C-alpha positions as a Markdown table, in Angstrom:
| # | Residue | x | y | z |
|---|---|---|---|---|
| 1 | Gln | -125.2 | 7.6 | 191.3 |
| 2 | Gln | -122.8 | 5.0 | 192.7 |
| 3 | Arg | -121.7 | 7.4 | 195.4 |
| 4 | Ala | -125.2 | 8.1 | 196.4 |
| 5 | Lys | -125.9 | 4.4 | 197.0 |
| 6 | Ile | -122.7 | 4.0 | 199.1 |
| 7 | Trp | -123.5 | 7.2 | 201.1 |
| 8 | Ala | -127.1 | 6.1 | 201.7 |
| 9 | Arg | -125.9 | 2.6 | 202.9 |
| 10 | Glu | -123.3 | 4.1 | 205.2 |
| 11 | Lys | -125.8 | 6.6 | 206.6 |
| 12 | Thr | -128.3 | 3.8 | 207.3 |
| 13 | Gln | -125.6 | 1.7 | 208.9 |
| 14 | Lys | -124.5 | 4.6 | 211.2 |
| 15 | Arg | -128.1 | 5.3 | 212.2 |
| 16 | Glu | -128.7 | 1.6 | 213.1 |
| 17 | Glu | -125.5 | 1.6 | 215.3 |
| 18 | Lys | -126.6 | 4.8 | 217.0 |
| 19 | Asp | -130.1 | 3.4 | 217.6 |
| 20 | Lys | -128.6 | 0.3 | 219.1 |
| 21 | Arg | -126.4 | 2.3 | 221.5 |
| 22 | Lys | -129.5 | 4.4 | 222.5 |
| 23 | Glu | -131.4 | 1.3 | 223.2 |
| 24 | Gln | -128.6 | -0.1 | 225.4 |
| 25 | Arg | -128.4 | 3.1 | 227.4 |
| 26 | Arg | -132.2 | 3.1 | 227.8 |
| 27 | Lys | -132.1 | -0.5 | 229.1 |
| 28 | Lys | -129.3 | 0.4 | 231.5 |
| 29 | Arg | -131.2 | 3.5 | 232.9 |
| 30 | Ser | -134.4 | 1.4 | 233.3 |
| 31 | Arg | -132.5 | -1.3 | 235.2 |
| 32 | Gln | -130.9 | 1.3 | 237.5 |
| 33 | His | -134.3 | 2.9 | 238.0 |
| 34 | Asp | -135.8 | -0.5 | 238.9 |
| 35 | Leu | -133.0 | -1.2 | 241.4 |
| 36 | Leu | -133.4 | 2.1 | 243.1 |
| 37 | Arg | -137.1 | 1.8 | 243.3 |
| 38 | Asp | -136.8 | -1.7 | 244.8 |
| 39 | Gly | -134.2 | -0.6 | 247.3 |
| 40 | Gly | -131.3 | -2.4 | 245.7 |
| 41 | Glu | -127.8 | -1.1 | 245.3 |
| 42 | Leu | -126.6 | 0.2 | 242.0 |
| 43 | Gly | -124.1 | -2.3 | 240.6 |
| 44 | Glu | -125.8 | -5.1 | 242.4 |
| 45 | Gly | -125.6 | -8.4 | 240.5 |
| 46 | Leu | -122.6 | -7.2 | 238.4 |
| 47 | Glu | -119.2 | -8.7 | 238.5 |
| 48 | Pro | -116.7 | -6.8 | 240.7 |
| 49 | Ala | -114.3 | -4.5 | 238.9 |
| 50 | Leu | -110.9 | -6.0 | 238.1 |
| 51 | Gln | -107.9 | -4.6 | 239.8 |
| 52 | Pro | -105.8 | -2.6 | 237.3 |
| 53 | Arg | -102.3 | -4.0 | 236.6 |
| 54 | Thr | -99.6 | -1.8 | 238.2 |
| 55 | Leu | -95.9 | -2.2 | 238.8 |
| 56 | Glu | -96.6 | -2.8 | 242.4 |
| 57 | Asn | -99.2 | -5.6 | 242.1 |
| 58 | Thr | -97.4 | -7.3 | 239.2 |
| 59 | Arg | -94.1 | -7.6 | 241.0 |
| 60 | Glu | -93.0 | -11.2 | 241.8 |
| 61 | Glu | -92.5 | -12.2 | 245.4 |
| 62 | Glu | -88.8 | -12.2 | 246.3 |
| 63 | Pro | -87.6 | -15.3 | 248.3 |
| 64 | Thr | -85.1 | -13.1 | 250.3 |
| 65 | Arg | -87.8 | -10.6 | 251.4 |
| 66 | Val | -87.9 | -10.0 | 255.2 |
| 67 | Leu | -91.4 | -9.7 | 256.6 |
| 68 | Glu | -92.3 | -7.4 | 259.4 |
| 69 | Gly | -92.3 | -9.0 | 262.8 |
| 70 | Asp | -89.9 | -11.8 | 261.8 |
| 71 | Ala | -88.6 | -13.3 | 265.1 |
| 72 | Glu | -85.0 | -13.7 | 263.9 |
| 73 | Ile | -84.8 | -10.1 | 262.8 |
| 74 | Leu | -86.3 | -8.9 | 266.1 |
| 75 | Arg | -83.7 | -10.9 | 268.1 |
| 76 | Asp | -80.9 | -9.5 | 265.9 |
| 77 | Glu | -82.1 | -5.9 | 266.5 |
| 78 | Ala | -82.4 | -6.6 | 270.2 |
| 79 | Asp | -78.8 | -7.9 | 270.4 |
| 80 | Asp | -77.5 | -4.8 | 268.5 |
| 81 | Glu | -78.9 | -2.4 | 271.1 |
């Protein structure tokens, strides 16, 4: 009998969570439908997506890095030729 109470409580809790997720999806679909009907863009009014962290964009700037079009480097290359 104790198991039955626990099982019923868990089942009720899962059903409530599922209903909550369904309601959130319903609201999202309704908002998208309203935006399309009114001529708005999907995603309008939402924060822009964050850029994912990669090795390339998390690399620190090196102080010895040579930039393209550096006048000193261009003069050196011109002298070499």
